[in-house]
C-alpha positions as semicolon CSV with decimal commas, in nm:
position;residue;x (nm);y (nm);z (nm)
1;M;-1,448;0,828;1,294
2;N;-1,751;0,680;1,347
3;A;-1,775;0,819;1,722
4;A;-2,028;0,572;1,815
5;Q;-1,789;0,246;1,627
6;A;-1,460;0,440;1,799
7;E;-1,659;0,375;2,127
8;Q;-1,749;0,017;2,111
9;I;-1,394;-0,055;1,950
10;R;-1,239;0,128;2,234
11;K;-1,434;-0,014;2,548
12;G;-1,687;-0,280;2,411
13;Q;-1,678;-0,634;2,572
14;G;-1,620;-0,881;2,336
15;F;-1,408;-0,963;2,038
16;I;-1,345;-0,909;1,672
17;A;-1,455;-1,162;1,414
18;A;-1,181;-1,265;1,130
19;L;-1,411;-1,348;0,830
20;D;-1,122;-1,208;0,558
21;Q;-0,992;-1,517;0,432
22;S;-0,861;-1,426;0,076
23;G;-0,759;-1,584;-0,266
24;G;-0,500;-1,839;-0,092
25;S;-0,662;-1,919;0,217
26;T;-1,037;-1,935;0,073
27;P;-1,018;-2,298;-0,061
28;K;-0,882;-2,445;0,281
29;A;-1,156;-2,260;0,461
30;L;-1,446;-2,386;0,239
31;R;-1,281;-2,743;0,315
32;L;-1,329;-2,704;0,708
33;Y;-1,703;-2,591;0,639
34;G;-1,735;-2,922;0,415
35;V;-1,716;-2,754;0,080
36;S;-1,443;-2,956;-0,114
37;E;-1,275;-2,788;-0,441
38;D;-1,483;-3,017;-0,669
39;A;-1,807;-2,857;-0,577
40;Y;-1,719;-2,528;-0,774
41;D;-1,548;-2,433;-1,079
42;G;-1,332;-2,136;-1,071
43;D;-1,253;-1,812;-0,836
44;E;-1,608;-1,687;-0,932
45;Q;-1,783;-1,969;-0,763
46;M;-1,563;-1,997;-0,497
47;F;-1,619;-1,683;-0,370
48;D;-1,981;-1,719;-0,431
49;L;-1,974;-2,032;-0,175
50;V;-1,730;-1,868;0,098
51;H;-1,974;-1,534;0,082
52;E;-2,289;-1,745;0,140
53;M;-2,069;-1,904;0,465
54;R;-1,984;-1,534;0,571
55;T;-2,353;-1,436;0,507
56;R;-2,457;-1,758;0,735
57;I;-2,232;-1,644;1,019
58;A;-2,331;-1,318;1,009
59;K;-2,713;-1,352;1,032
60;A;-2,705;-1,611;1,312
61;P;-2,889;-1,485;1,631
62;A;-2,549;-1,505;1,833
63;F;-2,375;-1,312;1,570
64;T;-2,419;-0,949;1,714
65;G;-2,267;-0,601;1,906
66;D;-2,322;-0,763;2,220
67;K;-2,055;-1,034;2,194
68;V;-1,876;-0,955;1,859
69;I;-1,790;-0,591;1,858
70;G;-1,639;-0,601;1,510
71;A;-1,559;-0,804;1,182
72;I;-1,285;-0,798;0,957
73;L;-1,400;-0,848;0,596
74;F;-1,218;-0,931;0,242
75;E;-1,242;-0,713;-0,013
76;M;-1,510;-0,880;-0,227
77;T;-1,717;-0,901;0,135
78;M;-1,740;-0,554;0,131
79;D;-1,809;-0,519;-0,232
80;R;-2,097;-0,779;-0,183
81;D;-2,448;-0,752;-0,031
82;M;-2,599;-0,933;0,285
83;D;-2,954;-0,943;0,302
84;G;-2,990;-0,717;0,030
85;M;-2,787;-0,439;0,189
86;P;-2,430;-0,325;0,130
87;T;-2,219;-0,585;0,380
88;P;-2,075;-0,309;0,587
89;Q;-2,416;-0,124;0,606
90;F;-2,526;-0,467;0,749
91;M;-2,297;-0,562;0,958
92;W;-2,308;-0,203;1,137
93;E;-2,698;-0,158;1,092
94;K;-2,869;-0,476;1,144
95;R;-2,618;-0,670;1,370
96;G;-2,429;-0,382;1,547
97;V;-2,110;-0,545;1,460
98;V;-1,823;-0,258;1,341
99;P;-1,675;-0,316;0,992
100;F;-1,284;-0,348;0,896
101;L;-1,169;-0,459;0,581
102;K;-0,839;-0,641;0,495
103;V;-0,654;-0,430;0,282
104;D;-0,292;-0,647;0,221
105;K;-0,243;-0,827;-0,091
106;G;-0,064;-1,104;0,061
107;L;0,307;-1,198;0,144
108;D;0,635;-1,172;-0,013
109;D;0,912;-1,410;0,001
110;E;1,048;-1,465;0,326
111;R;1,389;-1,281;0,387
112;D;1,549;-1,196;0,717
113;G;1,333;-1,461;0,865
114;V;1,030;-1,245;0,769
115;Q;0,766;-1,212;0,558
116;L;0,675;-0,837;0,430
117;M;0,349;-0,756;0,269
118;K;0,335;-0,726;-0,124
119;P;0,356;-0,387;-0,252
120;M;-0,006;-0,219;-0,256
121;P;0,001;0,008;-0,543
122;D;-0,372;0,074;-0,532
123;L;-0,423;0,108;-0,154
124;D;-0,497;0,496;-0,180
125;A;-0,795;0,384;-0,418
126;L;-0,920;0,091;-0,221
127;L;-0,870;0,336;0,116
128;T;-1,140;0,565;-0,039
129;R;-1,412;0,306;-0,136
130;A;-1,386;0,190;0,209
131;V;-1,451;0,535;0,349
132;A;-1,742;0,540;0,132
133;A;-1,854;0,193;0,215
134;G;-1,867;0,260;0,577
135;I;-1,561;0,073;0,679
136;F;-1,400;0,227;1,031
137;G;-1,095;0,029;1,002
138;T;-0,847;-0,214;0,808
139;K;-0,585;-0,496;0,866
140;M;-0,307;-0,621;0,727
141;R;-0,055;-0,910;0,804
142;S;0,330;-0,995;0,788
143;V;0,474;-1,291;0,925
144;I;0,723;-1,322;1,150
145;N;0,935;-1,645;1,152
146;A;1,261;-1,586;1,332
147;A;1,360;-1,361;1,630
148;S;1,578;-1,183;1,349
149;A;1,653;-0,813;1,456
150;P;1,669;-0,658;1,135
151;G;1,387;-0,867;1,001
152;I;1,127;-0,773;1,278
153;R;1,264;-0,394;1,238
154;A;1,144;-0,438;0,866
155;V;0,821;-0,583;0,921
156;V;0,763;-0,303;1,222
157;A;0,860;-0,063;1,022
158;Q;0,693;-0,129;0,672
159;Q;0,399;-0,159;0,900
160;F;0,394;0,172;1,091
161;D;0,447;0,297;0,751
162;I;0,149;0,189;0,569
163;G;-0,062;0,262;0,906
164;R;0,032;0,633;0,853
165;Q;-0,105;0,631;0,503
166;I;-0,435;0,477;0,617
167;L;-0,476;0,735;0,942
168;A;-0,447;1,004;0,634
169;H;-0,781;0,836;0,530
170;G;-0,929;0,857;0,852
171;L;-0,938;0,459;0,941
172;V;-0,801;0,279;1,210
173;P;-0,517;0,074;1,097
174;I;-0,502;-0,294;1,244
175;I;-0,123;-0,366;1,284
176;E;-0,063;-0,726;1,239
177;P;0,274;-0,865;1,232
178;E;0,234;-1,218;1,318
179;V;0,485;-1,450;1,532
180;T;0,458;-1,799;1,383
181;I;0,358;-2,029;1,696
182;S;0,523;-2,348;1,582
183;I;0,935;-2,159;1,579
184;A;1,157;-2,276;1,859
185;D;1,268;-1,869;1,920
186;K;0,925;-1,718;1,952
187;A;0,969;-1,593;2,316
188;E;1,241;-1,389;2,168
189;A;1,106;-1,290;1,866
190;E;0,834;-1,139;2,094
191;D;1,046;-0,945;2,292
192;I;1,223;-0,765;2,000
193;L;0,878;-0,702;1,873
194;L;0,760;-0,523;2,179
195;N;1,054;-0,293;2,184
196;D;1,014;-0,262;1,809
197;I;0,636;-0,166;1,798
198;G;0,680;0,065;2,100
199;A;0,901;0,284;1,965
200;Y;0,729;0,340;1,661
201;L;0,407;0,426;1,884
202;D;0,584;0,644;2,063
203;A;0,677;0,865;1,746
204;L;0,339;0,874;1,631
205;P;0,133;1,218;1,660
206;E;-0,055;1,223;2,000
207;D;-0,389;1,203;1,845
208;A;-0,311;0,948;1,613
209;Q;-0,496;0,582;1,713
210;V;-0,386;0,227;1,581
211;M;-0,481;-0,104;1,704
212;L;-0,255;-0,427;1,713
213;K;-0,319;-0,768;1,654
214;L;-0,072;-1,009;1,768
215;T;0,035;-1,371;1,838
216;L;-0,064;-1,483;2,195
217;P;0,244;-1,471;2,387
218;E;0,447;-1,714;2,541
219;Q;0,487;-1,499;2,834
220;P;0,134;-1,402;3,012
221;N;0,104;-1,002;2,984
222;L;0,387;-0,933;2,798
223;Y;0,193;-0,726;2,576
224;K;0,029;-0,517;2,886
225;P;0,285;-0,182;2,810
226;L;0,081;-0,177;2,441
227;V;-0,241;-0,228;2,559
228;E;-0,196;0,069;2,815
229;H;-0,018;0,289;2,506
230;P;-0,215;0,618;2,484
231;R;-0,216;0,598;2,103
232;V;-0,322;0,200;2,101
233;M;-0,746;0,184;2,077
234;R;-0,709;-0,169;2,127
235;V;-0,510;-0,503;2,113
236;V;-0,661;-0,792;1,981
237;A;-0,527;-1,167;1,944
238;L;-0,504;-1,395;1,651
239;S;-0,536;-1,770;1,712
240;G;-0,240;-1,825;1,464
241;G;-0,298;-2,190;1,457
242;Y;-0,399;-2,270;1,804
243;S;-0,726;-2,486;1,845
244;R;-0,949;-2,258;2,025
245;D;-0,962;-2,445;2,314
246;E;-0,574;-2,342;2,333
247;A;-0,636;-1,995;2,215
248;N;-0,950;-1,930;2,445
249;A;-0,691;-2,085;2,791
250;R;-0,371;-1,842;2,616
251;L;-0,605;-1,508;2,583
252;A;-0,756;-1,525;2,888
253;Q;-0,404;-1,536;3,076
254;N;-0,347;-1,147;2,884
255;T;-0,530;-0,851;3,096
256;G;-0,668;-0,632;2,797
257;M;-0,616;-0,841;2,457
258;I;-0,938;-0,950;2,349
259;A;-0,980;-1,199;2,028
260;S;-0,996;-1,168;1,648
261;F;-1,013;-1,534;1,560
262;S;-1,039;-1,661;1,205
263;R;-1,025;-2,040;1,190
264;A;-1,098;-2,082;1,567
265;L;-1,409;-1,903;1,563
266;T;-1,549;-2,101;1,275
267;E;-1,421;-2,439;1,396
268;G;-1,682;-2,713;1,374
269;L;-1,931;-2,513;1,152
270;S;-2,055;-2,721;0,815
271;A;-2,226;-2,665;0,499
272;Q;-2,431;-2,986;0,586
273;Q;-2,576;-2,873;0,897
274;S;-2,913;-2,792;0,940
275;D;-2,969;-2,396;1,064
276;E;-3,061;-2,512;1,411
277;E;-2,710;-2,696;1,431
278;F;-2,545;-2,425;1,254
279;N;-2,695;-2,146;1,506
280;A;-2,600;-2,348;1,805
281;T;-2,208;-2,448;1,729
282;I;-2,155;-2,037;1,655
283;A;-2,360;-1,987;1,965
284;A;-2,111;-2,178;2,118
285;A;-1,806;-2,049;1,960
286;I;-1,904;-1,690;2,016
287;D;-1,991;-1,760;2,384
288;G;-1,651;-1,942;2,477
289;I;-1,417;-1,638;2,276
290;Y;-1,608;-1,399;2,414
291;D;-1,566;-1,521;2,778
292;A;-1,219;-1,568;2,703
293;S;-1,171;-1,223;2,546
294;V;-1,348;-1,036;2,868
295;A;-1,177;-1,272;3,130
296;G;-0,877;-1,024;3,178
């Protein structure tokens, strides 16, 4: 583990940018950016275009470790260059931003009110590549669609099982059991999730450090015990479909949580903007998310 990067993630003022849209979510991300599906032919051109978008974000003057302490990358982003330099190296050496890698392969079909992660048979090989590329930690996402105790238990068990595999490579896993914001029993699901995560954290070795990426809770500061847990390096919040303004308002009510927004970060950005307009828009987004992250 890089000690300077660990210090920045543990104590840094700011938030983590989620730049990790993958195959399924990339067309939507490009549409929101003003690039329609008839602008590219096939996955290769699609990923070229989304990499251009991510590079434009990363090179914006406001996108530095002063306010953006980390960034979650997609595997193809890790493997590509920015300004002629491998992306993880560019992020850390040129922008002061700690690089993370999304490692999950998407979601299985819903069962017991949840969606577990699909199998990851090549995970060890990917983690070995990530370490060699200078990646600090990883991220993996499951989804909770109901306050189902057996379903939530299965989600947390899978997350921590794979989390231990990631820890064995010297990487810090971001455990992300997302609670869908639109469900009627969201608060009940969050209570179950809090208890299950706490039990698994208590069972980790004393020297283990994980991160948590959680939906902004209905009850402010519900996750404060997790923020304060000795095995937790940082608790970050996903925007989950809230507008940036609402996500920021909810985040500001949760002491110790910081943002890790994706769509809410890129809201308002467009391929058609001049560099001046683009840089001003991303700067305003970064300032707002930063302010909400440090408010607690």
